[in-house]
N, C-alpha and C positions, 0 to 999 in steps of 0.2 A: 417566394422561395422557402421551402419548408425548414425550420430550425432544426439543427442537429442536435440530439439528445446523446447523452452517455449511454442510454438503453439501445439506441440505434446503432451506436459505435460497437458495443458488445455484441450485438446481434448480427452483424455482417462478417463475411470472411477475409476482410483485408487487414492487414496490419495497421495499427494506429500509432502515431508518434505524438507524445506530448511531454511536459516538462514539469518537473518539481519546483516549487517555490520555497526556498529556504530562507531568503533574506529579502527579496525585492517584492513589496506588495503594495505598490502605489497605485492611485486611481486608474492610471493608464495601462496596468500591467495586462488585463485582458485583451484590450485592443492591440497592444504590443505583440503578445503571443500569437493572437489571431493572424495579424499581418504577417508574422514570421512563418506561418504555416502550422502551427501546433494545432492537433485535433482536439486536446483537452489539456488540462493542468491538474497537478496534485499539489494541494497546500499542505505543508508538512509540520505537523504538531508534536510529532514523536522526537525529532532531533533539533527543535527550535525552541524559542520563547514565545511563539505566537499562542494567544489565548482566544476565546471565543468571540471576544469583541473583533478581533482582526478577522476570525472567520466570516462573521457577518458582513464585514465590508468587502472581503475578497469575493463572496458569493455573489454580491452585487455587481463589482467591478466585471466579474465574468459573464453575469447575465446581461450586462450591457453590451458585451462583445458576442453574445450568443457562442459562448465557449464553455463546454461541459467541465464541472469542478468535482473533483474528487477530494475528500479530506482525509489525509493520514492521521487518524486520532492517536493520542497518547498511549493508550492501553486498551484492554479488552472490557474495561468498565462499562457498565450499562449507560450510565448517565453520560460519558465521553460519546458513545455511538448515538445515541438519540438526540443529544444536543446538536451534533453536527448535522444532523438530518432536519431537525427542527429548523436550524438556521438556514436551510435552503441547499445544502450540498446534494448533488444529485447521486453520490454515492460516497461510502467509506472503505478505506483501507486500514486493516486491523492488524497489528503486530504479533509475531510469535505465537501464531495457532498452531498447538501440538497435538491436539486430539479432536476426535468427533464431538465430545462432550463440550469443548470449549467453541468449536465451530457452532454447534446448536445454540449455545447461549449468545453467541454474536447474532444470529439470526432471530433469536427471540427478542433482542432489544432492538433491532432494525426493523422489523416488520409489525404491522398492525394485525389484529384478530382478523381471520383465524389463522394466519400464518406464523404469528408471533403474539408477543405481549408489550409491544412499545406503548408508553403512555400517550394518551390522546390529548392533543392540543390542536385542533383545527383552525383554519382562518390566519395561521401565521405566515412566516416566511417561506415554508416550504410548499404552500399554496398561493403564493404571491400577495398574501392579505386580502384575498378576494372574499366578499359577501356572496356565498354559495348556497343554494337552495337543495342540491341533490341529497339522496339519501346517504346517510353516515357510511353504510357498508359499500356503497359505490365509491365514495371518497377514499376509504381504507384500500380498496382494490386497486385504485388509480396510484396511490402512494407506493404501495407494494410493488406494482410493475415499474415504477419509475425509479426505485432505489436498488442500485447496484452494490453488491458486496464483493471485496477483494479480500481475500484471507493470505496473510504472509506466511508461508512456510520456510522457516529458516532455522531449523534444528533437527536432530537425529530423530526425535519422537514425532514431529511433523512429516518428516519425510517417510517414516514407516506408515503413518496413517494417512498419507496424501491420496490414497485411491479412495478410501472411505470419505474423507473429507471433500473430495472433488464430486462425489456422486450425491452429495446432499441437495435436495432441491433448494433454491435459493442462493447457492454458492455461484456467482458468476465468473471468478477469476482466480486463480492462485498467483501468489506473487513468490517467485524464486529469490529469496534474499541470499545471494550468493555469499557476501562477505560474512554476515552473521552464522550462515550455515558453517562455513569453514571454521569460524571461531568457537562454535558450540561443539564441533567435533574435536577441538583441541589441536587444530592445525591452521592457525589463521593465516589467511592468505595463500594457502598452499593448494591452488586451484588444480594442480596436476596429481594431486594424490589420489590413489585410487578409493580410498575412502569418501572423499569429496565427490569423485567421478559417479560412484556408485549411487550415492544419495541424490545427485542431480538427475541420474537416470532415473530412479524411482519416481520422482517428482514428474518429470516429462512424461514417463509412462501414465501416471495418473492423470496428468491433463489429457494426453490423447484417448485414455480409455473412457473419460467421462462421456456417457451417452448422450448428455443434454449440450454437450459442445462447449464446456467451460473454456474460458480463455486463459492465457498464461501472459503474466506480466514479469517484466525484468528489466533492468538498467542496461545502457549500452555497454558497461563494462562487464557486466553478466552475460550478455549476448556474446560478446567476443569470447568469453570462457567458454560457453556452449558451442560457439562455432569451432573454437580449436578442438572441441570434442567431437567434431563432425555433426552438430546439430544447430546449424544455422537459423533454423525456422523459429527459435524461441526468443526472439528478441522482443523489449518496451522502452518515457523521458524524465532534467534538472537543470537548474540556472547554469551549471558548469558541467552538464551531461546531458544524457537522453535516456527515455524509456520507451518501450513499445508494447502494445497489447497485441497478441496474435491470437484468433480464433482457433479452436482446436482443428477445424477441417481447412484452416487457410493454407495457402502456398507460401514459400519461404517469403519472408520480409526482406527489405533492402539489407545488403551485407553490413554487418556492424563496422566493418573497415571504414565505411564512408563516413562514419561518426553522426553525432547529432545534427539536427538542422540548426542552422546559424540565422541570426538576425542579418539581413544584407548590410555591409558597412553604409555608414553615411557618407554622402559626398561632401 
């Protein structure tokens, strides 16, 4: 059976359901999530105390389960992005990307030449520590294809620039950060406010308009918000919740009302 990769998930038209890891990162977590039906996991560094030693561990746990892993890095700093990828993450999720300039900087840090300026350290975790003899440029290209970039659009400036951000080559998905978006708009939690709805509409339009078929990622709670606005197709998974990633041309994902996938109860 062919191993499912994060790139293969992004590249097809079905909605994918995964989960955030905010607290539980034990050795069996990859196997547990796989058995529960998760398509991928997101290890969160932005809102937790997880450091890069934990990232290295969870990468191995998920590799053992053949479960694609995204790392949400704590900032846009270059060393946060490149270290997560060097540790073996298949993709990075980057917070509060508000402009094309910031989006390009993320891509620069994440991609090897000629697509970026990521520092070179081959033969490490992202190559499974293999001794390889292929030409360096071939290995660069392989890693560039493998690496998935998800940008969090969660403030008014990001919403305004969403169409340009989504159109950038190398941007694989936009993350609709519904709570931070309402917060930065000065209306925390007011998801029925016309200003919030207008910003969400703009982000969704950018996702739909991306000619390359960029995906849209969103929490279950955000999906419920979008569904209430008549947009049930924009859903994405957490230990206490769920996220989905929908390809641009995908049909409607499962109704957010069904909630996240749960581990079957123990007998």
